[in-house]
N, C-alpha and C positions, 0 to 999 in steps of 0.2 A: 766649244764644249762647255757643258754645264759642270758646276763644281761637284754634283753627286756622281757623275761619271769619272771625274778625275779622282775623287776619293775612292771610287771603287777599283780603279786601276792601282792606285797606291795600296790599298788594302790587300790586293793579291800578292804584290811584292813584299809588303811587310810580313804577311804570313809565311811566304816562302823563307825569308831570312830568319824569322822567329823558329821555324823548324830546324834551322841549322844551328841554333843556339841552345846549349844545355842549360837547364835551369837547376842549379845547385840544390841538392836535397829533394828535388821533385822528380826530374827525369833527365836522361841523357839526350843529347841532340837526336832528332829523328832522322835527318839526313846530314850528309857531310857537306862542308863548304864547297867542295868541288861539284857535287850534284846540285846545290843550290845555284851555282853559277851557270851550269849547264841548263837548268830548267828555266833560269832567268832569261837565257837566250830565246827560248821558246816563248815565254811571256812577252818579251819585247816584241817578238815577230807577230804574235797574235794581236797586240795592241796597234802595230803598224798595219797589219792586214785589215783590221776592223775600221781603221782611220782613213785609208786611201784607197783609191781604185786599183784593181788588179794589174793594170798596165804599168803602174809605177813600181811594181815589185821588182827587185833584182834577182835574176836568175842564179847568180853565184851564191847569194845567201840562202836561197831555198835549196840549192844543191848541198851547201854545207850543213844545213840543219837536217835534211833528209839522210845524208850519209852517215851522221853521228846518231840518228834516232834510235837504231837498234841497241847500240852500246848504252846510251843514256836510259832507255827503258829498262834494259837489264840490270843496270846499276840501281835504278829507282826500285825495281822489284826486290833486289837483294837487300837494300837498306831498310825498306819497309818491313820485310820479313824479319830482319834483325830486331827492329824496334818492337815488332809484335811478339816476338820471343822474349824480349825483355818485359813487356806488359804481362804476358801470361806467367812469367816467373815471379813477378811482383805480386800477381793476384793468387799465387799458390796453385796454378793450374798445371805447372810442370816443375820438375826439380832441376 
């Protein structure tokens, strides 16, 4: 693997965890630590999927991720909406 690809993979993970970190005096966290960990599982799977042939994938891992997808996507939607409400309030668009 070339270093540009590795940097790209690291960049995605860094961004994910920066979103879970509040910046004092600037913004609250965008997503919870729990959601970041859940999303990290999908990010790791994506990396694995892109790096190996399909026959090497483990069915139990795919089952696990597919079973929790609905709850993770619902949690993601709720937390992003909460953050957007914060942004609108800060911008004076809502009370």
